[in-house]
N, C-alpha and C positions, 0 to 999 in steps of 0.2 A: 713670931714672925704670925703675916700675913695670908689672908686666906686667895688670895688678890693676887697670889702668883707669887714665879721664884725666877732669879735672873731667865722670862721672856718662858720657862714653862710654867704646866698644872700652877706647880707646890714642888715646894724642898727631896723631898721622896724623889722626885719623879728627873726630876734636877741631879740627884745624885744619879740613881738611877746609868742615866742615858752617862753622863759620865764615865764614873766605872765603866760600862761593857766599851762606846766608841776611845779612851786616852790608853787604853789598854792593850798591845797587835793581837796575844795573844783569846780574850776577854773577846774583842772584835771580833775576830776566827769562828770563835766558835756559837755565838750569833748568826755571823750575816749565816751557821752552815745549819743552824736553827731556823734561821727564818727560808734558806735555799726547800733545809725540805721537810717545810711547812706552808706551804703556799698559800694564799688565794684561797677562799673557793667559794664559786661565783653561787648564789640564790635566785630563779628561777621568780620564785613567790616575790620574792622586796627585791627583785629588780639590781641587786645589791651586790657586792664584793665580802668576803666579812674573811677578821682574819685569828679568829679564836684559835682555834692550833697553836698557832704560834706563838700569841699573844703567852698560855696554856705552859706551852714546851717553854717560853722565857721566866712563869712566873717559876718554876720551879727548876728552871735552873740558877737566877738568882739566889731561890733558895738559900738552895744548896751549897751555894760560893757563899752566900751569908753564916749557912752553920757549917763551913768550915773555915772558916775569917779570911778568910780572899775575898770579900771587900767587910773594914773593917767598921763600916759607921752602921751604928741601927738607923736602920731601913723599918717599917710600919711599911709592908711588899704591898697591903691590902691598898693603898694609898697610892697605888704608882700607876700613874696615864700608861696604858701600857701602847697602845694605840701611838700617844706623845712620841715613845721613844722611837717606837716600828719609824713612827712618817724620820728619823734623824738617820738609818739607817738606809732609806726607798727614795734615798733623792732619785727623780729618772734622769740625773748626770752619773749619778753612782750605780744608779745601776746599766745604763747602759755602757757603764765601761767595761763594765760583770759579762756580758754576754759576748762580749768581744770577741771569736776562734773560741766557744762554747754553747754552741747550738743544740747545745744538749737540757742548756739553762733558759733559753729561747722562751717554751708559753707558763713558765714560772716565772720570769721574768714581765712576761704581756700581765699577768695575774697580778704582780709586785705595780707594776707600772699605773692599772687602772686604779686596784683598792690605792694608791695613792693621791689617785688623779681625783677618784670619786670624795675622800677625803678631804683634799682639798678643797674642792666647791659645798662641802656642809661637812664643814668645822666639830660640826655640837650633836652629827653624828657617834653613833658608837659603833664602829666598826672590828671591837680587837676584843 
């Protein structure tokens, strides 16, 4: 396997985790819940949004799924690019659809939208 990427992702581990989390409705909904509970925070000194808490929570979640053999592939979790995984869940269209009729999520959605735009502008930055 080449270090140049895998199916449009950073590596096989990132692709595999993203596939597991997005192709099973229960895992998808749990991932969304984790991201809702851990929205990006804005750092005034860095003038940037960071999703490190969501990244850590998702790492713990996937680690648990691996321990319980829910995810049956052998994954080196330290190789997963969590920023890339979260980008799959934070497209602007998906986020806007989630906020319709749910004003209580408006602030979290705005933070995720700002994070998404920031990562799109500077994909080489590490915001996760």
